[in-house]
C-alpha positions as CSV (number, residue, x, y, z in Angstrom):
1,M,39.5,65.2,-94.1
2,K,38.2,61.5,-93.5
3,E,34.6,60.6,-93.1
4,T,34.0,58.9,-89.5
5,A,34.6,55.1,-89.1
6,R,31.6,54.7,-87.4
7,L,30.0,53.4,-90.5
8,A,32.2,50.1,-90.0
9,A,30.1,49.3,-86.7
10,L,26.7,49.5,-88.6
11,I,26.9,45.6,-89.6
12,L,26.4,44.7,-85.8
13,C,22.8,45.4,-86.1
14,L,22.1,44.1,-89.6
15,I,20.1,41.0,-88.6
16,L,18.0,42.9,-86.3
17,V,17.2,45.8,-88.6
18,T,16.7,43.6,-91.5
19,Q,13.9,41.7,-89.5
20,T,12.6,44.9,-88.5
21,L,12.3,46.3,-92.0
22,A,10.8,43.1,-93.4
23,C,7.8,43.4,-90.7
24,A,7.5,47.1,-90.7
25,G,4.1,48.6,-91.5
26,D,2.5,45.1,-90.5
27,T,0.5,46.5,-87.5
28,D,-1.5,43.0,-86.9
29,T,1.8,41.2,-86.2
30,E,2.8,41.1,-82.5
31,M,6.4,40.2,-81.6
32,T,7.2,37.0,-80.3
33,A,9.1,38.9,-77.0
34,P,6.7,39.1,-73.8
35,E,6.2,42.7,-74.7
36,T,3.3,43.7,-76.8
37,E,4.9,46.3,-79.0
38,T,4.3,45.7,-82.6
39,A,7.1,45.5,-85.3
40,E,5.9,49.0,-86.5
41,E,6.2,50.5,-83.1
42,E,9.7,49.0,-82.6
43,T,10.7,50.3,-86.1
44,T,9.4,53.8,-84.8
45,R,11.1,53.9,-81.7
46,S,14.4,52.6,-82.8
47,V,14.6,55.4,-85.9
48,L,13.3,58.4,-84.4
49,P,15.9,60.7,-82.4
50,T,15.5,61.4,-78.9
51,N,16.7,64.8,-78.9
52,L,14.0,66.2,-80.9
53,P,10.6,67.8,-79.4
54,D,7.1,66.5,-79.7
55,M,6.0,68.4,-82.9
56,D,3.0,68.5,-85.0
57,W,3.8,70.4,-88.1
58,Q,0.2,70.2,-89.3
59,G,0.7,68.3,-92.6
60,R,3.3,70.6,-93.7
61,E,5.4,69.6,-96.9
62,F,9.1,69.2,-96.2
63,R,10.4,70.0,-99.9
64,V,13.8,68.4,-101.1
65,L,15.5,69.5,-104.3
66,G,17.2,66.4,-105.6
67,Y,18.7,65.8,-109.4
68,A,17.4,63.7,-112.0
69,N,19.7,62.3,-115.0
70,G,17.8,60.7,-117.6
71,A,21.0,59.4,-119.5
72,Y,23.0,58.4,-116.6
73,P,20.6,57.6,-113.6
74,Q,23.7,56.6,-111.3
75,F,24.3,60.4,-110.7
76,S,20.5,60.8,-109.5
77,S,19.1,61.7,-106.3
78,F,17.5,58.4,-104.9
79,E,17.7,58.9,-101.0
80,I,14.9,61.5,-100.5
81,Y,11.6,59.7,-101.3
82,S,9.9,56.7,-102.7
83,D,6.3,56.1,-103.9
84,G,5.7,52.7,-102.5
85,E,7.4,49.4,-101.7
86,T,8.6,47.5,-104.6
87,G,10.7,44.8,-103.2
88,E,13.9,46.5,-103.6
89,V,15.8,46.8,-100.2
90,V,16.7,50.4,-100.5
91,N,13.4,51.8,-101.8
92,D,11.5,50.0,-99.5
93,A,13.8,51.1,-96.5
94,I,13.7,54.7,-97.6
95,Y,9.8,54.4,-97.9
96,R,9.2,52.9,-94.5
97,R,11.7,55.3,-92.9
98,N,9.6,58.4,-94.5
99,R,6.3,56.8,-93.2
100,V,7.6,56.7,-89.8
101,I,8.6,59.9,-89.8
102,E,5.5,61.5,-91.8
103,D,3.2,59.8,-89.1
104,R,5.1,60.9,-86.1
105,Y,5.2,64.4,-86.8
106,N,2.5,65.0,-89.2
107,V,4.9,66.1,-92.0
108,K,4.7,65.1,-95.8
109,I,8.3,64.4,-97.1
110,A,8.4,65.6,-100.9
111,Q,11.2,65.6,-103.6
112,Y,11.2,67.9,-106.5
113,L,14.0,66.5,-109.2
114,A,15.6,69.2,-111.6
115,E,16.8,67.9,-114.7
116,E,19.5,70.6,-114.7
117,E,22.4,70.7,-112.2
118,T,20.8,71.8,-108.8
119,S,23.0,74.8,-108.1
120,Q,22.0,76.4,-111.6
121,R,18.2,75.8,-110.5
122,H,18.8,77.2,-107.1
123,R,20.5,80.5,-108.6
124,K,17.5,80.7,-110.7
125,V,14.9,80.4,-107.9
126,A,17.2,82.7,-105.6
127,A,17.3,85.3,-108.3
128,A,13.4,85.2,-108.3
129,Y,13.1,85.6,-104.7
130,E,11.2,82.0,-104.6
131,D,11.0,80.1,-101.3
132,L,10.5,76.8,-102.9
133,Y,12.7,74.5,-101.3
134,D,13.6,73.6,-97.8
135,L,16.6,71.6,-98.6
136,G,18.9,70.9,-101.6
137,F,21.1,68.1,-102.7
138,F,24.2,69.8,-104.8
139,N,27.1,68.4,-106.6
140,V,30.4,68.6,-104.8
141,Y,31.9,70.5,-107.5
142,S,29.4,73.0,-107.6
143,I,28.2,73.4,-104.0
144,G,31.1,75.8,-102.4
145,L,30.4,77.7,-105.4
146,A,27.0,78.6,-104.5
147,A,28.0,79.0,-100.7
148,R,30.3,81.6,-101.7
149,E,27.4,83.5,-103.6
150,K,25.5,83.1,-100.1
151,L,22.9,80.9,-101.5
152,F,23.1,78.9,-98.0
153,F,22.3,79.4,-94.6
154,N,25.0,78.5,-92.1
155,L,24.2,75.0,-90.5
156,N,25.8,75.9,-87.1
157,D,23.0,78.8,-86.7
158,I,19.9,76.4,-87.5
159,D,18.0,75.1,-84.7
160,Y,17.4,71.3,-83.8
161,I,20.5,70.1,-85.8
162,D,22.6,68.1,-83.0
163,F,26.1,67.6,-84.6
164,S,27.2,65.8,-81.6
165,Q,24.9,62.9,-82.5
166,S,26.7,59.9,-84.2
167,Y,24.8,60.3,-87.6
168,W,26.2,63.3,-88.5
169,Y,30.1,63.3,-89.5
170,E,32.7,65.1,-87.2
171,E,35.6,64.9,-89.4
172,V,33.6,66.1,-92.8
173,N,32.1,68.7,-90.8
174,K,35.6,69.9,-89.7
175,A,37.0,69.5,-93.3
176,L,34.2,71.5,-94.9
177,S,33.7,74.5,-92.3
178,Y,35.5,77.8,-93.0
179,R,36.0,79.9,-89.9
180,N,33.8,77.9,-88.1
181,R,30.7,78.1,-90.7
182,L,29.6,75.2,-92.4
183,Y,27.4,75.8,-95.2
184,F,26.7,72.2,-96.5
185,T,27.8,69.0,-95.1
186,S,26.6,65.1,-95.2
187,S,25.1,62.5,-92.7
188,D,23.4,59.1,-92.5
189,F,20.4,60.7,-94.7
190,A,22.6,61.5,-97.6
191,L,23.8,58.3,-99.9
192,R,24.9,59.9,-103.0
193,D,28.3,60.9,-101.7
194,K,28.6,57.4,-100.6
195,N,27.7,55.8,-103.8
196,R,30.2,58.1,-105.8
197,A,33.4,57.3,-103.4
198,Y,36.1,55.4,-105.5
199,I,36.5,51.8,-104.8
200,L,38.7,49.5,-106.7
201,L,37.4,46.1,-108.2
202,Y,39.5,43.0,-109.2
203,N,39.3,39.6,-110.9
204,R,39.7,37.1,-108.1
205,A,40.5,34.1,-110.6
206,M,42.7,36.0,-112.7
207,A,44.7,37.1,-109.9
208,E,45.1,33.5,-108.8
209,N,46.0,32.4,-112.4
210,F,48.6,34.9,-112.1
211,G,50.0,33.6,-108.6
212,L,49.2,37.3,-107.2
213,G,47.7,35.7,-104.0
214,N,44.8,37.3,-102.0
215,L,45.3,41.0,-102.5
216,A,43.3,41.7,-99.3
217,D,46.0,40.3,-97.6
218,L,48.4,42.8,-98.8
219,V,45.8,45.3,-97.9
220,R,45.7,44.1,-94.1
221,A,49.5,44.1,-94.2
222,G,49.8,47.8,-95.1
223,T,51.8,46.8,-98.3
224,W,49.0,47.3,-100.8
225,T,51.1,49.8,-102.8
226,V,51.1,51.7,-106.3
227,D,54.3,50.0,-107.1
228,K,52.7,46.5,-106.1
229,M,49.5,47.5,-108.2
230,T,52.2,48.4,-111.3
231,E,53.7,45.0,-111.1
232,F,50.8,43.0,-110.9
233,S,49.3,45.1,-113.9
234,K,52.4,44.7,-116.2
235,L,52.4,41.0,-115.4
236,V,48.8,40.5,-116.7
237,S,48.7,42.8,-119.6
238,S,48.7,41.1,-123.0
239,D,48.3,41.5,-126.7
240,L,46.1,38.6,-126.8
241,N,45.4,38.6,-130.4
242,G,49.0,39.3,-131.6
243,N,48.0,42.2,-133.8
244,G,50.2,44.9,-132.2
245,E,47.7,47.1,-132.0
246,I,45.8,48.3,-128.9
247,D,41.9,47.0,-129.0
248,E,39.2,45.7,-127.1
249,Q,40.7,42.0,-127.4
250,D,43.8,42.7,-125.7
251,R,44.2,42.3,-121.7
252,F,45.0,45.3,-119.3
253,G,46.2,45.1,-115.8
254,L,43.8,48.1,-115.1
255,A,40.9,49.7,-116.8
256,L,40.0,53.4,-115.4
257,D,36.6,54.8,-115.3
258,S,37.8,58.3,-116.5
259,Y,40.9,60.8,-116.0
260,N,39.2,61.3,-112.7
261,A,40.7,58.3,-111.4
262,F,44.0,59.6,-112.0
263,A,43.3,62.3,-109.1
264,N,42.1,59.7,-107.1
265,F,45.3,57.4,-107.0
266,I,46.9,60.9,-106.3
267,T,44.8,61.2,-103.2
268,G,45.3,57.6,-102.2
269,C,49.1,58.6,-102.2
270,N,48.0,61.0,-99.5
271,N,48.1,64.3,-101.0
272,T,45.8,67.3,-100.8
273,I,45.6,70.5,-102.3
274,L,44.5,72.7,-99.6
275,T,45.3,72.1,-95.9
276,K,43.4,73.6,-93.0
277,T,44.9,76.3,-90.4
278,G,44.5,76.9,-87.1
279,D,41.9,79.6,-87.7
280,D,39.9,77.2,-89.8
281,T,40.7,78.4,-93.1
282,F,42.9,77.0,-95.7
283,E,46.4,77.4,-97.1
284,L,47.7,76.1,-100.2
285,T,50.0,73.3,-100.0
286,M,50.1,71.1,-103.0
287,N,53.1,71.8,-104.6
288,N,55.8,69.6,-102.7
289,E,58.2,66.6,-103.2
290,H,55.8,64.4,-102.1
291,T,53.2,65.5,-104.8
292,V,55.7,65.3,-107.5
293,N,56.7,61.9,-106.7
294,S,53.3,60.5,-106.1
295,V,52.4,61.7,-109.9
296,D,55.6,59.9,-111.2
297,K,54.3,56.6,-109.6
298,V,50.9,57.0,-110.8
299,L,52.0,57.3,-114.2
300,A,54.3,54.3,-114.1
301,L,51.0,52.6,-113.6
302,T,48.6,54.6,-115.7
303,G,50.9,56.2,-118.7
304,N,51.3,52.8,-120.8
305,E,48.6,52.6,-122.9
306,S,49.0,48.8,-123.2
307,I,48.9,48.1,-119.6
308,A,46.3,50.6,-118.2
309,T,43.5,52.3,-120.3
310,F,41.3,55.3,-119.7
311,C,37.7,55.4,-121.2
312,E,38.7,58.9,-122.7
313,F,41.4,56.5,-124.8
314,W,38.3,54.8,-126.8
315,A,36.8,58.1,-128.2
316,N,35.9,57.4,-131.9
317,K,37.2,53.5,-131.5
318,V,34.0,52.1,-130.2
319,D,30.8,52.2,-131.6
320,Y,28.8,52.7,-128.1
321,D,29.1,55.0,-125.2
322,V,32.5,55.7,-124.4
323,W,32.1,56.0,-120.8
324,Y,31.4,52.0,-120.8
325,V,34.6,50.8,-122.2
326,G,36.0,50.2,-118.7
327,I,32.9,48.6,-117.4
328,R,32.9,46.0,-120.8
329,L,36.8,45.3,-120.3
330,F,36.4,44.3,-116.8
331,S,33.2,42.3,-117.1
332,S,34.6,40.5,-120.1
333,E,37.8,39.4,-118.1
334,R,39.8,41.9,-120.2
335,A,41.2,43.7,-117.4
336,L,42.5,42.8,-113.7
337,F,41.7,45.9,-112.0
338,Y,38.6,48.4,-112.4
339,T,38.3,51.9,-110.9
340,S,34.5,52.0,-109.8
341,F,32.0,53.1,-107.5
342,P,29.7,51.2,-105.2
343,H,26.5,52.0,-107.5
344,D,28.4,49.8,-110.2
345,L,28.4,46.7,-107.8
346,K,24.7,46.1,-109.0
347,V,25.8,45.8,-112.6
348,F,28.9,43.6,-112.2
349,S,26.9,41.4,-109.9
350,A,24.4,41.0,-113.0
351,D,26.9,40.8,-115.9
352,C,30.3,39.1,-114.4
353,E,30.3,35.5,-114.7
354,F,33.4,35.4,-112.4
355,E,33.7,36.5,-108.6
356,Y,35.5,40.0,-108.2
357,R,36.7,41.2,-105.0
358,I,36.8,45.0,-103.7
359,I,40.0,46.6,-102.4
360,P,41.0,50.2,-101.6
361,F,43.1,52.5,-103.8
362,P,46.8,51.7,-103.1
363,K,49.4,53.5,-101.0
364,Y,52.2,55.7,-101.8
365,D,54.3,53.2,-99.9
366,D,54.1,51.0,-96.9
367,A,55.1,53.9,-94.6
368,Q,51.7,55.6,-95.3
369,D,49.3,54.8,-92.4
370,N,46.1,54.9,-94.1
371,Y,44.3,54.0,-97.4
372,Y,42.6,57.0,-98.7
373,T,39.7,57.8,-101.4
374,S,37.8,60.8,-102.5
375,A,34.5,61.6,-102.7
376,D,34.0,62.1,-106.5
377,F,33.2,65.6,-108.0
378,L,29.6,64.5,-109.0
379,S,28.8,63.2,-105.1
380,M,26.4,65.2,-103.5
381,L,26.0,67.1,-100.0
382,F,23.1,68.8,-98.9
383,A,22.5,72.5,-97.7
384,I,19.6,74.8,-96.6
385,P,18.6,77.4,-99.5
386,V,18.9,80.9,-98.1
387,T,15.5,81.4,-99.9
388,N,14.0,79.3,-97.2
389,A,11.7,81.3,-95.2
390,E,11.6,79.0,-92.2
391,P,15.1,77.1,-92.0
392,D,14.6,75.9,-88.4
393,F,11.9,73.7,-90.0
394,A,14.5,72.2,-92.4
395,G,16.9,71.6,-89.1
396,F,14.2,69.7,-87.5
397,M,13.6,67.5,-90.5
398,L,17.5,67.3,-91.2
399,E,17.8,65.9,-87.8
400,A,14.9,63.3,-87.8
401,L,16.0,62.1,-91.3
402,S,19.7,61.8,-90.3
403,S,18.6,59.9,-87.5
404,A,16.4,57.8,-88.8
405,S,18.5,56.8,-91.7
406,T,21.0,54.9,-89.7
407,S,19.3,51.9,-89.1
408,T,16.9,52.1,-92.5
409,S,18.3,53.4,-95.8
410,L,21.7,53.6,-94.8
411,Q,21.7,50.4,-93.4
412,A,19.7,48.8,-96.3
413,Y,22.0,50.7,-98.7
414,Y,25.4,49.9,-97.1
415,E,25.3,46.6,-95.2
416,I,22.6,44.8,-97.0
417,S,23.1,46.2,-100.9
418,C,26.6,47.0,-101.1
419,K,28.0,44.5,-98.6
420,T,25.7,41.5,-98.9
421,K,23.6,41.4,-102.0
422,Y,26.2,42.6,-104.7
423,T,29.5,41.4,-103.3
424,Y,30.5,37.6,-102.7
425,D,32.5,37.4,-99.4
426,E,33.1,39.0,-96.0
427,E,36.4,39.9,-97.4
428,S,35.0,42.5,-99.3
429,A,32.7,43.7,-96.7
430,E,35.7,44.3,-94.7
431,M,37.6,46.1,-97.6
432,L,34.3,48.3,-97.8
433,D,34.5,49.1,-94.2
434,L,38.1,50.4,-94.9
435,I,37.4,52.5,-97.9
436,F,34.4,54.1,-96.3
437,S,36.4,55.0,-93.2
438,N,38.8,57.1,-95.0
439,I,36.8,59.2,-97.5
440,V,38.5,62.6,-98.4
441,Y,36.6,65.7,-99.4
442,E,39.1,67.8,-101.5
443,T,38.5,71.1,-100.6
444,A,39.9,73.1,-103.4
445,L,37.6,71.2,-105.5
446,V,34.4,71.8,-103.2
447,Y,35.2,75.5,-102.9
448,G,36.6,75.9,-106.5
449,V,39.9,77.4,-105.6
450,G,42.1,78.2,-108.7
451,D,40.7,75.2,-110.9
452,L,43.8,73.4,-109.1
453,R,42.2,69.8,-109.2
454,S,41.9,69.9,-113.2
455,L,45.5,69.4,-113.6
456,Y,45.2,66.2,-112.6
457,M,43.0,65.4,-115.3
458,L,45.6,66.9,-117.7
459,I,48.4,64.8,-116.8
460,P,47.2,61.4,-117.6
461,E,46.3,62.6,-121.1
462,Q,49.7,64.1,-121.9
463,K,51.4,60.9,-120.1
464,K,54.0,62.8,-118.7
465,N,55.0,64.6,-115.4
466,T,54.2,68.2,-116.1
467,F,52.8,68.8,-112.6
468,V,55.4,71.5,-111.9
469,S,54.8,73.7,-115.1
470,L,50.8,73.2,-114.7
471,Y,50.9,74.2,-111.3
472,K,52.8,77.3,-111.8
473,T,50.2,78.3,-114.2
474,R,47.8,78.2,-111.7
475,E,49.4,79.1,-108.4
476,K,48.9,83.0,-108.8
477,R,45.2,82.7,-109.7
478,A,44.8,79.9,-106.5
479,L,46.2,82.5,-104.1
480,K,44.2,85.3,-105.2
481,D,41.2,83.0,-104.9
482,L,42.0,82.1,-101.4
483,E,41.7,85.7,-100.7
484,K,38.4,86.0,-102.3
485,L,37.3,82.8,-100.6
486,A,37.8,84.8,-97.3
487,E,36.0,87.7,-98.7
488,D,32.8,85.5,-100.1
489,L,32.3,83.6,-96.5
490,A,33.1,86.6,-94.4
491,G,30.1,87.9,-92.3
C-alpha cells in the first residue's frame, strides 16, 4: 500500500542534475571533462532508458489527455507538456525532457486538456468509438470505476513497459492490481499523485514560543502521535479578542483544508477499508476496534471548534472563497498546524512572514511502525484508453517518459521545487522523504466500493463517533459491490 521509498534517494543526484538541466540545449558548450560530450548529449544519455529498442516513430504524435481547472489550477495536469522555457524549474525540466525524447525517437508529445472530468471525457470518446488519446490521466476517485467499465487496457499486457525498473512503483502496482491485472498506475512521469499527497505544516516560531520544542525530533523518535498533536493544539488555541465567539481573530491549534483531512488522519492511524487477499482481490476489513478507537482519537483533536477548524465551518461566515480559510489562518499566524499538500508550498513561501516546517500526519500511538499519508481523491493516475488502436506505442512512450522523468521533471519538482525552493531547511526535506515513502492508495476509494470512505466525511460534520452506525448502513452494499467488482474485472 506504500509508494516506494526510492524517491528519498533522488537527492543524491541533485547537484549533477541541476547543472545538467541548466546547460541542456546549449550544443555549443563543451564539458570541462576530458570527454568531448556536450551537455545536451549528456542529458540525452542520462535520461533515456536503456531497455527500449532504437525506434523511429516518423513524427507520430503521442496524444495525452489531461485536465485543466480554471478556477483551481492546483488540480490541473502539469507534468505532460511545456511550450518552452520560462525560467521556472519544473516547466523547463518538462520541456527539456520532452525535447530529448522527441528528438531521439522522432515523435511529438502533445497534451489535450479537458475542462470536464477526464473520465467523463473518455466515456464520451469511447461511446463514439473514437481513437483520440494514447494515454490519459484520471482522478483517483474515478479511475477505478472507468476500469470497471472496461475502458482501459491491462498494462501487464502492453509491450515495452518494464515494471522491474526503478521508475515504476512496485508497491503501488501491488496495491492497485486486481487478479494480476493492472489497469492504471503511476511512475516517475506522474506528478499530480505527488502534489496531492497530504502533508502537515506547522509554525516553527509559534511552536518554540509555546515550548513545544522541535516537532521533527518527535517524528524521529516515533512519538509524534494524535494524542501529542491534540495536546499541543489545545495549548495554543485561544479566543484572542475575548468576544466568546469563534471568528477569524481567534487562534486555532489546527486548521483543516476540508473534511477530507479527517479521513487522512484515519489513514495516518494505519487504517484501511479493504485488505489484499492471497489471490490478489480485496476483502472488507474496516469494521474493527482499531478503526473505532482511531475515530475517537481524531475527534478529540478535530471535534472542538475552538481548537480545530474545518473550511466547511466557515460557509456563509466569510466574504471570500471558503476553501481558502485554512490557508489564510495559517498564513496570518492564527493556526499552529495546517493540513496541506506539496502544491501549497509555493503559496506559503510567498505569503508567510514566518518559517513553517513540514512533518507527517501523526501516528495512532508510539507502537505504530510507520507514518502514513494518503493520495488525495483529486490526485491522478494514468491509464491507456481502450479506444487506442495501438496501445503498444503508448507502452513505449510511457516507458520512455517514466525513465526520462526521474532525473528531470520529478527531480525538479520534488528535490528542487518542494525541498529546496519552497522550504527553509534540510529537516523539512527529510520529513518530505518520510512522507513520500509511505503514500497509501485507498482501494475502496479508487474502485468506488460501497461509498465507504465517505463516512469519514460525515463524522467530522456530526462531531461524534457514528462510525459503527454509518458502517452498518453501508456494509451490505459494499459486500455486494465487491462481488460486482469481481464480475466487472473478470476476463
